N, C-alpha and C positions, 0 to 999 in steps of 0.2 A: 489428529485424525489420520488413519493409515492411508498410504498412497495406494490407489487402485492397482491391483496386481498386474494387469496387462500394461498399464502405463509405466510401471516400474522398470520395464525393459527398454524404454526409450534411450537411445544412445547417440552420442556424438563425441568424437575426440578430434583433435586438430591434425590427424594424420592425413595422408593423401587420399584415403577413401572418403573422407568427409570434408576436406578442404581442397578445392581444385588446384591451389598452389600454396603449399605450406610455407614457402620462402618467397613471398612477393616483394615487389618494389613499393616504395611509398607512393600513394595515390592510385595504385593498381586496383582494379575491381576484380574480385574473385567470387566464387560460389561456395556457399556453405550447404551442407547436407545433414539431414537428421533421419535416423532409422527408428522404426517402432513396429510392434506387431500389428498386423492388419486389423485385428479386432480391438485395438486400443481406441476408445471413442474420442478421437481428437477432432475438434471442429476447426480450429485455427492455430497457426504457429507464427510467432513474430521473433525476429532477431532484435534484441535490445542492445543498442550501442550508446556511447556517450562521447561523440567526437568533440574535442575541446571542452569537455566538461558538461555538456548539455545532452540529456538523454533523448533518444529517438527510437522509433519502432519501425522496422521494415517487415512487411508481410512475406511469408514464405508460401510457395505453391506446392500442392500435393502433386507428385509426378508419378508416371507409370513405373511400377515396381517389376523387377525381373522375376519375382516369385509371389504367388498369391497369398502367402502367409505373412507378407511384409508390406509396410507402407513407408514411402520416403517423401520427405519435404525438402525443397531447395529454395534458396533465396540469395540475392546479390549482397555483396559486402564490400564496401570501399575501405581500403587500408588508409585511413585518413591521417593517422598519427604514427610516429615512430614505433610506438607500441599501442595497439588498438585492442581494447577489451570488448568482449561480447558475451551475452548469455541468451537463452531462449525463454520466451514466455509462451506456454502451451495452454490453450483454452479448450476445455472439454465440452462435449455436447450439453452437459448438465449446467454449464456456466462456470464451473470451478476452474481456477487458474493455478498453474504450477510453473516454477522457475527451474530451468536446468542450467547448472553451472558446472565447472570442472570438479566441484566438490559434491556433485550429485543433484538429485531432484528434491525440491522442497515446495511446500505450499506458500512459503513466505519468501520475500526478497532478501537479499544478502549483501554484504560488503563487496566492493569491486575486486578486492584482493583475490577472490576465488573465481573470478570470471575466466572463461577461456581467453587466450591472448595470442595475437598475431604480431610478430616483430617484423618490421619492414627492413629491407636491405641487409638482412643478416646472412653472413656467409658461415657455413659449417665446414670444418676441415673435411675434405672429400674422402679421406682415408679412414675416418672413424667408424663408418657403418659396419665394416667387416673386421674391426679390430678386437682382439682379445689380448689383454695385457697380462704380463707376468711381473710381479714386484720382486726385486732382488735387494737384499741388504748385503752390499758387496763383500764385506769382511767375512760373511758366513756362507758364501755360495760355493766357490771353488778356488783353491790356490793354484794358479796357473804358472806363477814364477816365484818360487820361494825366496829368490834373492831380493825381492821387493819388500818382504815382510819386515816390519819394525823389529829390531833386535831387543831382547830383554835388557831393561835398564837404559834404553837409548834416550829416554827423557823421563823426567819426574815432574808431577804436578801435585803439590801438597804432599801427602804421605804415600802417594801411590806412584809406581813406576811401571813402564811397559813390561808386559809378560806375554808369553806364547803358550796358551793351553794346548793340549792335544786336541786334534780335530774332533774327536768323538766325546770330548769332555763337555759336560753341561755348563752353560754360562753361570758365572757367580754374580751375586748381587752387586750393583754398582757401588754400594758403600764399601765393599771389600776390594774392589778393583779400580775404582775411579774411572771406569770405562776405558781403561788402558790395557785391557786384555784383547790382544789381536790374534785372531786365528789365521789370518793371512789370505783370505779371499781377495781377489783383485780383478782388474779389467781383462787381462789376458785369460784368466780363468773363465770369465763369462764367454769370451770369444770361443774358447775351446769347447764349451758346452752348448753351442748353438744347435748342433744336430739333435741333441736331447730335446731342446725346447721346440724345435721344428717338428719333431716326432710327436710331441705332446699336442701340438696344434696351435699354440699361441703364436702371435706375430707382432707383438709390441712389448717393449721393456720399459718399466719404470724403475729407476735406480734411486735409492735414498742417497743423500749427498756424497759427492765424490771430490769436492774442492779440498784444498789444503786445510788440514785440521790436526788437532792433537788427540782426538778421541776416536774410538772405533765407530761411533755413530755419525760423526762428522757434521753434526748440527751446530758446532761451535767453529764456524768457518774462520780460518786465519787469513786466507787469500782467495777472493772470488775470481781472480784473474788466471788461476792455474789449477790444474787437477793434481790431487795429492800424488807425489812421486811414489809413495808406498802402494798406490793402486796401479801405477803404470804411467802417471804423468800425462801431460798434454798429448804426447805421441801415442800413449796407450788408448786415449779416447779416440783419436783419429783412426787408429788401427781397428778399434771396435766398430766405429762407424762404417768403415770399409767392409768388415766382415758381415755386419748387419745388412748392408746394401746388397751383398751377394745373395742373401736369403730373403730379401724384401721385408725386413723387419723395420719397425719404427722404434724411436728412442726418446723417452722423456726423462729429464733430469729434475732433481729436487733442489729448491733454493730457499734459503732462510731470509726472507725480506724483513722479517720482524726484528731480528737481532743478529749479532755476529759473535765471534769468540773473543775472549778478553785478551788474546794475544794477536788479534788482527791489528795491523799497523795503523789503520784508521783510529783505533781506540788507544793504542799505546802512544801514538803521536799526540792525541788529544790530552791524555793524562799527563804527558810530559810538559805540555804547554797548552793551557786552556784558550790561548789565542791562535792556535794552529789552524790551518785550513779545514781540518776534519773535526774540530771540536764541535761544530754545529750539527754534526751527524748524531750527536748524543745529547742526553739531558743531564746536565750536572747541577747539583744543588749547593747553595752557599759558597759558590766559587771554590769548591773543594773537589779535586780530581778523584777522591776516594768515595764521594757521595754522588751516585749516579743511578739513573733508572735502569733496572735490569728485568728481564723477562721472568715473571713470577718470583722475583727477588733471588733468582739464581745468579750469583755474582760473576760467574764465568760467562754469562750471556748478556752483555749490555744491550739494551733495547735501542733500536735505530729511530731517529727523530725525523719524520717526514715533513715537518715544517721547513726543513732545509731544502731549498731548490737545488742546491749543488748535489745533495745526496740523491735526489730523484733523477738528476742528470746522469749521475754515475751509475745508477742502478738500471734505468730503462729509457730515459728520454734522450740522452745524448747519442750522437752518431756512433760512437764506439762504446756505448753503455754495455754493462755486463750482460744483461738479458738479450741484447742484440748480437753480441759478438759470438756467443756459443751457437747461435742459429746459422752461422756462416760456415763456409768451408774452412778447414777440412772436417769440422766436427758435425755441423749441420744437424743439430738435434731437432726433434719434431715437436717440442713443447716443454712446458714447465709445470711442475707441481709446486704450489706455494705452501710452504710450511706454516702452520698456525695462521692461516689466512683470516680466521675469525678475529684475530687480535691486531693485525698489522695496521698501522696508522691510527691506532686508538690508544689514548693515554689521558685519562681523566677528562678535563675540559676539551682536550684536543681530539676530535673525531674526524679523521680524514680518510676513513676506509673506502667510502664510495668515490671520493675524489681521486685517490691514487689508483683505485680499481679501474676507473675509466681511462685515466692517463696511461696506465700500464698496458691496457688492452690496445689502445691506439698505437702505442710504440711497438709492441710485439707483433701485432697483426700488420702493421706497416712494413715490418721487416719480412714477415712471412705470413700471408693470409691463412695458410693451412696449419699454422702452429696451434696446438691444443693447450689451453690454459685451464688448469683445475686447481682448486684450493682445498686445504684441510679445513673442514667444518664438522665438528662433532655434534653441533647443535643445529640451530635454524640458519641455514645459509641462503634461504630463498630471497632476501632483499638484494643479494649480490648476483642473483641468477635470472635477471630480466633481459638478458641479451646485450647489455652494454658494459658488462664488466667481465668476470671470468666466464669461461664456457660452461664449467661444471664444478660441482663440489664432490668431495669424497662422500658418497651418499650413505653415511652412517645413520643419520636420523630418519631418512625417508625410505630406507630399505633394510639395512643391516640390523639395527637394534630391535625393531619390531619382530623381525624374523628370529633373532636370537631368543627373545623373550617368549615367543610362541613355541619354539623348539625345546628350550631348556628350562623354562620356569624361572629364569633369572634375568632381571632387568639390567641394562647397562650400568656399570658401576659397582656390581656385586662384590668384586674382588677388592675394590678400593674403599667403598663407603657402605658397608653392609647394613648399617642401621637406617639408611635413607632410601633403600630400594624395595621394590615389589618383588617378592620371592614366590609368587603364585603363578601358575601357568596362564599365559595370556591366551584368551580365546581367539580363534581365527577371525571372528568378527572385528575384534579390536586391532589385530594386525592389519587387516584389510583397510580399516578406517584410517589407521596411521599412514599406510602407503598412499591412500587416496588424498589425504589432506596435504601431504607434502608435495605430491605431484600437482595438485590443484593450484598451488601458489606460484607455479612457474609455467612459462609457455611450453607447449608440447615439444617443439624443436629443441628446447633446452633439456627437457626430460630425456630425449634420445642421446644426449651427450653426457649425462650424469655418470660419474665414475662409480661403478657398482661392485662392491667388494663384500667378502664374508669376514675378513679380518685383515690385520696388517701388523707392522712392527710396533705399532702404538697400542694394540689391543691384545687380549688373550687370543690364542689360536681357536679357530672354529671347533676343532676336535675337542679341545679342553672345555669350551663353552657348552658343548652338548654331551659332556660326561663320557667322552671317548666312544660314543655310539656311532659306529661307522654308517649305519643305515641313515641316521639323521644328517651326517656329513654329506652323504650322497644326495639326500633330498634338498639340503641347503644349496648345494652346488647346482642342482637342476633348476631350482627357482632362480638362482643368480643368472644362469645363462639364458633364461627365458624372460627375464624382466627387462623393461625398457632401460636402455643405457649402454655403457661401455664396460664390460666385465673385466675384472682383474683377479688373477690367482696369486696368492701370496706364496712365495717359493716354498716347496716342500709339502704344502697342503695335499697335493695330489698323491703323495706317497705315504701320507699318514703322520707327518710331523705334528706333535702337540706342543703345548707350552702355556704356562700361566702368564702372569704379568711380566713386564719388562724387567730383566733381560731374558727370562726363560722363553719368551716368544721369539727369541732371536737365535735359536739353536742352529748349528751348522747343518747344511744339506748333506744327507747320507748318500754317498756314491756307491756303497756296497748294496747291490740290488737285492741281496738276501734280506736286507732290513726294510725293504719297501713293502707296502701293502699293494700288491700287484692288481688285485681286484678293484681297489679304489682308483688306482691310476688308469686302468682300462675304462672305468666309468667317466673319469674326467676327459679322457680322449674322445669318448663317444659324444658327450654333451658339448664339448668345445667344437667338435666337427659340426654338430647340428647348429650350434649358434652361428657358425660362419657360412653355412650353406642354405639354411631354410629362409625363404623370402619373408615369412611372417615374423621371424625373429630378427631379421636384418632391418626391416623398415615398416613392420606392421604396427597398427594401433593397439590399444589396450582397453579391455573391459573386464572389470571384476564380476565374476559370475556367481560364486558361491563361497561363503565363509561361515563355518559353524564349528565351534569347538576344535576338533582335531583335523578338520579337512578344509583346505583352501583351494580354490580353482579360479583361473582367469583365462580370458581369450586373447590371443594375438592374431590379428587378421590383416592381410594385405590383399591387393587385387588378385594375387596369384595363389593365395593359400590361407586357410583358417586352421588354427591350432588351439585346442583346449588343453590347458596345463592343469594337472591335478596333483595334489600332495596330501598324504595322510601321515600325520605326526605319530599317531598311536596314543597310548600304549596298546600293545596287542594287535590282533587282526580285526579289521572292520569287516564284519560278515556280509553286510549288504548296505548299499547306498544308492538311492535314486538321485542321480546328479542332474539338476536342471540345466538344459542347454538351449531352451527355447528363447531365453533372453538374448542369446547370441545370434538369433536369426537362423538357427540350424533346424531344418524341417524334419518332420517325422519320416522315418524310413531312410534317413541318411546313414551312411556307414563311416565309421571312424576307426583308424588304425593307430596303435601305439607305436611311435617311432623308437621307443626304448626296448620294449619286450616283444612287439609284433602282434599282440592280441587285437582282435577286432570287436567292435561294438556297433549296435544299430539303435537309433533313437526311436522311442515310442512314447506317444503322448507328451512330447516335449522333454523327455528324460533319457538318460543312459543308465542302465542297470549295472552297477559295479558290485562285484562280490569278492570276498576274501582278500581284501587289500591288506598286505602285511604291514607291520610297523615300519614307517619310513618310506612307504611306497611313493614313487613319483612316476607320473604318466605324462606323455606328450602326445595327444590324440589328434591326428590329422584327419580332416574331413576329406574322404576320398570318393564319395559318391552318394 
């Protein structure tokens, strides 16, 4: 049975407009709010909770609305548990009942997993709200000190030796180079380009690993206690920290908790003597030092064994643990990105992911409550995103991949597993549904911390994914900057770098401005500025408004501002569209101005009339009157 049209606009999210205190203390009583059109025939509304496992219903009261076209309901809510679930039961005048959860409105009840959620005593890093990250693969960004660059033949692994390609040469396949092709990017180079980054508008950096290593990607860490001297060493990181402080930038480093490199002394000591102190850091079989657990059977990446208490002490629990010491002076990093977080602590019958996630959080936050911890999750990271483990995941599944599929007609994995993927265009309805279900599984305050990206060193470039269509790159970037979470630009996307699978996606940054797409960079500057200055994008709630075929639209709203974000994928020009905005509580006669192009619109009968939207059009419409 279809949901009554006017009821379909009922809305709640756990942002400050609808929850009197989104970050309450345990046992604090707060107020929940619900919005609906005035003519939705609602008779009663209840807050359904289940403190300590037993359900209870609290009645809400209809309160005076500030506008005649709306109705609001409010009710008390006690934060009774460390994480308290709630949903709404809405009774119509006809006697029909509907349940509203974070996954939407249904006639039937549903599992608790999709309830709205309030986390007690949760601290959010106070700098995240206005942060826009920029991801750098250090070897490919800028060579600031050529004397640091590894020399040709300096070391050999297997059949490959160090080489130095020309800066503008395309990366060669790893099977041909062994990842020993070093272009020479380093930490001094990053420091020297901070003016460029500041002009772009970003204010936080995420660096892929910079610890001592033998490869250009440095995920095979040889020494977690020192920065690679070919990048500038420990002093180079301290100098970068000082340079970042001068420009009020934040810095997050990448760490491989799941594995280390086969030349790490922990591993070489263990192989030399299976009774050595570090042997328990690994899993050896048949008492044979050559038979060990490795990440995805890559023999150069022995997997770390977190059944070892000593390993956990060394990594995060001990006073001088690795993850603590880099948070301190003179390096004072602002957080950690956890490589392959979906796999750490997991090995057959041993499943310690949640245990070490909670332990790690306590240790890192104990050292610095404002540290940001996010993990690599290509798939469903929601079980780890409940407020007691990582702050966020790299939001591939909940944002990036549905957007890719809608824009390009290629599901994630197309380049790697072409026979297993969907190669038809994803309708906007399904993209919106995917966004909703992944958001619904986690608390709103965690949604605001999700690491929102279009691509990375582990994926194809967004330009490649959308078949080099600059209009679609612009639209993707606009949606990214308007979506809840913490956005991150992968270096060079803003000037048009493309690239297929690794290592083509790790091309060098072109510093010859004649090779830049200047129009694309100007677009990035504009939308990054909006992301950092518009209240609704900084801390506003989220409501999906419209999603059909080639058009998607959503609302971001705060006490100060309401923004309607619209995107048209194409192909071709959309001659006319009546965009419904009545579900957002926007009245007839309201004026909206596009913050991108400046055009103005007026609502009539609950809709905005849009005309001649070109392929890839993106609008950010502010309600101005």
